Structure formats: C-alpha cells, structure tokens
N, C-alpha and C positions, 0 to 999 in steps of 0.2 A: 857755410851759411845755409840754413834751411831754404828749400824752394818755397816761394810764396804760394798761398792758397790760390788755386786756379779754377775759374768758372768758365765753362764753355756752353754756348747756346747753339743748338743744331736745328735749323729750320729750312723751309722750302724756298722762301722768297725774300728779297731785300725788303725790309721794314717789319717783317714778322717778329724779329727779335726786339724791336723797339716797343711794339704793342705788348709783348709778353714779359720781357725782363729788362726793359730800359730803365725802370726805376731801381731795380736791384743793382744794375751796373753803375748807375749814377751814385748810389749810396756806397758801394763797396770798393770801386776802383780807387777813389781817393784815400781809402784806408789801407791800400797796399795789395788788394786782391788783383790778380792778373785776369783780365777779361779777354775772352776770345769768342769769335763767332764763325760758324761754318754754315754757309748758305748753299743749298743744292743747286739753285739756278741763279741766273742774273735777271730774272723778272722780265724776260723779253716778250711775254704775252700780256703784260699789264696794261693799265690805262695810260693814256697820254694826255695830260692836262693841257689846256690852252695856255700858250705862253711859256711852256717848259722848254721849248727849243728842240725837243726830241722828235724823231720820226720812227716809224716802225722798224726801219733798218738800223737806226742808231740806238734804239731804246735799251738794248742790253748794255752797251757801253756807258750810256748816260746813267742808267740805274746802278751800275757798278760804282761809278763816281759818287752818286748820291749816298750809297751805302757807306763808302769809305769816309765821306764827309760827316755823315750822321754819327758813325761810331767814334770818329775823332772828337766829337763834342762830348762824348762820354769817357774819353781817355782810353778808348779801345783801338789799338792799332793792329792787333792780330786778327785779321779778317781773311777768310779763305772762301773761294767760290768753287762749287762743284761744276761739272760740265753737263749737268742734266738740263733738259729743256722745260721751261715754264709751261705748265698746262699738260705736260706729258710725263711727269714723274711717276704718276700712278701706273703708267704703262711700261715703265723702265724695268729692266731685269732686276728682280729683287736682290739677287746675290751681288750684282754690281753696286747697287745702292748701299747695301750693308757694308761691302768692302770699302766703299768711299768714306762712309762714316767711321769705320774702324781705323782707317788711315789717319783721319783727323784726330781721333781719340789718342792714338799712339804718338802722334806728333805733339799735340798740346799737353797730354798727360793731365787731364783735368781731375780735380777733386770733386767737383760738382758739375753735372750735366743737366741742362734744361731743354725740353722739347715740348711740343703741343701734346695735349691729351689725345688718346687714340682716335677719337672722332674728329680730330682736327679743328675743333671749335666751330667751324662753319661747314663741316663735312666736305671740305675741298679735297679732292683725291690726292693732290700734291702733299697737302698737310698730313693726311693720314698715312701716305706711303713713307714719308720721312719719319713720322712718329714710330711706325712699326720698325723701320730700319734701325733707328736709334736704340730702341728697346733690345733688338737682337744683338747689335754690335756692342752695346754696353754690357750685356750679360757676359760676353766673351772677355771684354776688357776687364771687368770686375773680378773675373776668376784668377787673374794673374796677381802675383804679389806686388803690392803697391805701398808707397810710403805712408799713405793715409787711405782708409777704406773709402772708395769713391761713392758718391751719392747721385741718384737719378731722380729728377722731379718732372712732373707734368705741369704745364701751365694750362689753365682753363678759365672760363668765365662762370662765376657762380650763378645759381638760379636767381638769387636776390639781386645781383649786379645786372643780370640780363633784364630782369623785370624793370629795374630802374632805367636802364637804357631805353627800353620801349616807352616808358613814361616820358623821358626827355624828348624822344623822337616825336611822340604824339603832340607834345606841347608846341612844337614848331611845324606841325602839319606834315611830318614825315612818317615813314613807316619802315620798320626793320623787318626783313623777310621772315616768315614763319619757319618753324623747324622743319616742316614738310616741303618747303620750297628750296630750289637750288641755292646753295651757299647760305641757307638760313642758319643763324647761330643757334647752338644748343647749349643750354646751361648745365653745369655739373652741380649736383646737390651740395649745398653749403657745407653739410656735415662731412663730406668726403675730403675736404681740404685739410691739410695738416700744417700748412705754413701760410700765415697771413702777414704780409710785409706792409708796414706803414710807409708809403712812398709819397705822402703829401708834401714833405719838405723839398722834394725834387720834381714835383709834378710839372712845373713850368719848364724845367730842363728837358724832361721827357717830351713834352709837347713841341718844344723848339727842335728837338732831335727828329721827331716825326715830320715836322715841316720841311726838313732838309730833303725829304723824298718828294721833290716838287712835281715830278711826273704823275704822282698819285694824288695830287691836291684836289682833284675833282671827285674823289671817292665820296659817296654820300655820308659815310661814317666820319670823314674829316669835316664835312660841313656841319654835322651834328655836334662835334666837339668844339668847332670854332664859334658856333652861335652862343653868345652870352658867356664865353670862356668856360663852357661846360667841361673842358678838358681838366679843369681843376678837380672836379669831383671824380671823373672817370679814372684819372691817373693817381688818385689818392691812395689806392690800395691795390696790391697784387696778391692773388691767391694761387697757391700751388699745392700739388699732391706729391708727397714723397713716395717713390716707388721702391727704391732700394737705398739702404736697408728698410724693409717694411716697418712702419711704426708699430709699437706695442700699444695696446689699449690704454695703458697707464701714462703714456708719453704726453706731456703738455704740448699745445700747439707751438710751433716754431715761429719766430718773428723775423728770421733772416735765413737766407740760403746757406749761410756759413755758421749757424749756431753751433754746429758740432766741432768747429775748429777754432783755435786761437789764432787770430790774424798775425801773420808773420812767423808763425811756428812751423 
C-alpha cells in the first residue's frame, strides 16, 4: 500500500501552526493526509492569561498540553517539540537548529513542508530563525531520492489581508503595531502568493483549535478575532507561496497544498 501524502508544519511556538495551516490540516486530514507538526520550543516565554492556571515555571508543560489538545482537534497526533528556548531561538546555534529540523524531516518523510515566510510575518527572531533553518534543511532533504518530489511552502499574510485586519482593529478601537514597531506584522504582496486555500468551511474549527491555547487567550489578536466573531473572516482564506519546486509563470494558482498529489496515492 502506498504511503499516505504527508504534510509537515515546522514552526517556532505552539499555536503558530494553527494560525498558519490549521485550515489546511482541518480540510486535508479527514481526506487521508497524514498531518504532523514540529515546534522548536514549548512556548515558555509566552503570555499567561488570567484563569489559565499556568505559572511561569509550569508554562512550558501547560503549553505542550495545549498544543497536543489543539492538534488532536484537527486529527493530528504526530506532534514533536524541539528543545530550543522560546525567545532565544534566534540566538541558537544555526547548525543545531538545522540539524533538528532535518531529523524531523527524515522521521516524518513529508511530501509537503510549511513554515513561515523569511520575515517571520511579525519579524519575530524565533520565527525568522526557524524559517531559515527549514529552508536549509529542506534543500538537503529534497536532494535525496523520494517517492514523491517534496514541496516547500511559506505561509504569510497578504498585504490585502493585513490591511483588512487593520480596518477590523480600528473598528473596535484597537491598533495593530506598525511594520517598523517590534513584532509589527508585515504583509507579503498579494501577487507573490501561489496557493490560495478556501478555508471558510472549517473556519470555526480553526478558531476552536486556537482557543485550546488558553494561556494565550489574552493576546490582543485573539480579542480582535473574538469581537463579533471576526474569526470567520480572518480564517476564511489561507495564502501560501510555493518555494520548491518554484512555480512557472504559466502555472495556475493552487487551491490546496496537495494539488500536485492524488490523495491516497
């Protein structure tokens, strides 16, 4: 029997994968795609929301549990945590980070790999370090003979999506940090995206998955989504850029991360 098409997300923190590819996992896992996640840290430097029951000392353990519960909601049980420290991934030995990602790739043997775009969406050093490491590790992984040619995608926020998020924030008297501010989100030009996934049918599932990360419930972005159920609009579309193999100018936009594969083949 042929090995199922396998999708691996590689990110820095618990919940990064929900924001970036939760919709794709929700759509594809029920169709037989094997979903897997590698997270560099356990999120020990994250926020601690009131009522979450976590302390600074227990946060890593609590967030690991949140991640496992969230992924279980998407049918993903293949979840691996790296031993890197939240907030310090950018200072880690780059070779060690690449080696850790490479081990995850060889263990999971993914057909499709997703990580954040090189700027980390919010210029977070952890995000950027993991993105770079994934790109380097994937290049070595893709050179070996594989059953299927593996594909690498970057997740990002389009300029039009970011503009809309700023509008939504302004409507409720909130403000999203500017691009020149710490952790201010940066949009990727819409025309750079090669894959636009309609995730509206699973938007509520993605939102409920994100809400499993209870320690992060006080994040202003979560409040923005919660107000007026704006998560419905935000999680209606996922935009990605295919890095490998590079698309040809004549290629039509993809509508799924697995457009190149026949599910179950």
